[in-house]
C-alpha positions in Angstrom: 102.2 -39.6 23.5 105.2 -41.5 22.2 108.6 -40.0 21.7 111.9 -41.5 20.8 115.3 -41.1 22.3 118.0 -43.0 20.5 116.7 -46.5 20.0 114.2 -46.3 22.9 110.7 -45.1 22.9 109.6 -42.8 25.7 105.9 -42.6 26.8 105.0 -39.1 27.7 101.9 -39.1 29.8 99.7 -36.1 29.3 97.9 -35.9 32.7 97.3 -32.1 32.9 93.8 -32.4 31.4 92.8 -35.0 33.9 94.3 -32.9 36.8 92.3 -29.9 35.5 89.1 -32.0 35.5 89.7 -33.2 39.1 90.5 -29.6 40.2 87.4 -28.3 38.6 85.2 -30.9 40.2 86.8 -30.2 43.6 86.2 -26.5 43.2 82.6 -27.0 42.2 82.0 -29.3 45.2 83.6 -26.8 47.6 81.4 -24.0 46.1 78.3 -26.1 46.4 79.1 -26.9 50.0 79.7 -23.2 50.8 76.5 -22.2 49.2 74.6 -24.9 51.1 76.1 -23.9 54.4 75.3 -20.2 53.7 71.7 -21.1 52.7 71.3 -23.2 55.9 72.8 -20.4 58.1 70.7 -17.6 56.5 67.3 -19.5 56.1 64.7 -17.9 58.3 61.2 -18.6 59.7 58.7 -15.8 60.1 56.8 -14.9 63.2 53.7 -12.7 63.5 52.1 -11.8 66.8 48.5 -12.8 67.3 47.2 -9.3 66.9 49.6 -8.7 63.9 51.3 -5.8 65.8 54.8 -7.3 65.3 56.5 -9.4 62.7 60.1 -10.7 62.5 62.2 -13.4 61.1 64.6 -15.7 63.0 67.0 -18.5 62.0 64.9 -21.5 60.6 66.7 -24.1 62.7 65.9 -22.4 66.0 63.1 -24.2 67.9 60.2 -23.0 70.1 60.5 -23.6 73.9 58.3 -22.9 76.8 58.6 -19.6 78.7 57.9 -18.9 82.3 57.2 -15.3 81.3 54.2 -14.3 79.2 56.3 -14.1 76.0 55.0 -13.7 72.5 57.8 -15.8 71.2 60.7 -17.8 72.8 63.0 -19.8 70.5 66.4 -21.3 71.1 69.3 -22.6 69.0 69.7 -26.3 69.7 73.2 -26.2 68.2 74.6 -24.1 70.9 77.6 -25.9 72.4 76.5 -25.3 76.0 73.9 -26.5 78.4 72.5 -23.0 78.2 71.2 -22.5 74.7 71.2 -19.3 72.8 67.7 -17.9 73.2 65.5 -15.2 71.6 62.5 -14.0 73.4 59.9 -11.4 72.5 57.6 -9.8 75.1 54.7 -7.3 74.6 53.1 -5.0 77.1 50.0 -2.8 76.7 50.5 0.9 77.2 48.2 3.9 77.7 48.2 5.7 74.4 47.2 8.9 76.2 50.2 8.7 78.5 52.9 6.5 76.9 56.0 5.7 79.0 59.4 7.0 78.0 62.1 4.6 76.9 64.1 5.6 80.0 61.2 4.7 82.3 60.8 1.3 80.6 64.6 0.7 80.8 64.6 1.6 84.5 61.9 -0.9 85.2 63.7 -3.7 83.3 66.9 -3.0 85.1 65.1 -3.3 88.4 63.5 -6.6 87.3 66.8 -8.0 85.9 68.6 -7.1 89.1 67.0 -10.3 90.6 69.1 -12.4 88.3 72.1 -14.1 89.8 75.3 -12.0 89.4 73.4 -9.5 87.3 75.7 -6.8 85.8 74.5 -3.9 83.6 77.0 -3.4 80.8 75.8 -0.6 78.5 73.0 1.2 76.8 72.6 3.0 73.5 69.8 4.6 71.4 69.0 2.9 68.2 66.1 2.3 65.8 63.8 -0.8 65.5 61.1 -1.0 62.9 61.5 2.7 62.2 60.8 3.6 65.9 63.2 5.0 68.5 64.6 2.3 70.6 67.1 1.6 73.3 69.5 -1.3 73.4 71.0 -2.6 76.6 73.7 -5.1 77.2 73.9 -7.0 80.4 75.3 -10.2 81.9 74.3 -12.8 84.5 74.9 -16.3 85.6 72.7 -19.4 85.3 72.9 -22.9 86.6 71.5 -25.0 83.7 71.2 -28.2 85.7 70.2 -27.6 89.3 69.5 -31.2 90.5 71.1 -33.3 93.3 73.9 -35.5 92.1 73.9 -33.9 88.6 76.8 -31.5 88.8 77.1 -28.8 86.1 79.2 -25.6 86.0 77.4 -22.3 86.0 77.3 -20.5 82.7 78.0 -16.8 82.2 75.3 -15.4 79.9 75.5 -12.2 77.9 72.3 -10.6 76.7 71.1 -7.7 74.6 67.6 -6.3 74.9 65.9 -3.9 72.5 63.1 -1.8 73.9 60.7 0.2 71.7 57.2 1.6 71.9 54.4 1.7 69.3 51.0 3.5 69.6 49.5 0.6 71.7 52.4 -1.5 73.0 55.9 -1.6 74.4 58.1 -4.4 73.1 61.2 -6.2 74.5 63.3 -8.3 72.2 66.1 -10.1 74.0 68.9 -12.3 72.8 70.8 -14.2 75.5 73.7 -16.5 74.8 76.7 -18.0 76.6 79.3 -15.2 76.9 81.8 -17.0 74.6 79.2 -17.2 71.8 77.8 -13.7 71.9 80.1 -11.9 69.6 79.7 -14.6 66.9 75.9 -14.0 67.1 76.0 -10.2 66.5 75.4 -10.5 62.8 72.5 -12.9 63.4 71.0 -10.5 65.9 71.4 -7.6 63.5 69.5 -9.6 60.8 66.7 -10.4 63.3 66.4 -6.7 64.3 66.5 -5.6 60.7 63.5 -7.9 59.9 61.3 -6.4 62.6 58.1 -4.8 61.5 55.6 -3.1 63.8 52.7 -1.9 61.6 
């Protein structure tokens, strides 16, 4: 726009409309990035046990890994910033429907088994519900040596874990999330979504 002061013309630049456009594009880009990140973080992959006795969903970017135990499922988060990766494992045991074990009996057996872990420490237990069934959740900690090879030094990692134990008419189930201690609290919401997705028809 052209104005005049005395004998001189003054050019008044109207830039606010361009600034508004740049601001709007920036806001839309930030919103799109946030939505993409949210979708990536909340995308899930479904798992169903071979006999269809258990179904659940876990983060889509977690990958399957081998298990030394006879686990139905073992997946880990490759993005974990540690040599020890965040891991979800699911185990199933047959029970006698005529004489099912109590949750306390199952917990006592697990504590005895876990006590063989290095620096095992029982932290807490609480009753809860999984797939509509009474369950017990236990928190514990232990230490792992991710690399245990000569001339390949690596610091031990303190691991925190939470295990859910529940019983159906034919099986007992153990769902365990283990993560480096510093990562565990950040994963609480992810674990809550996994547990909320569990179905045991």
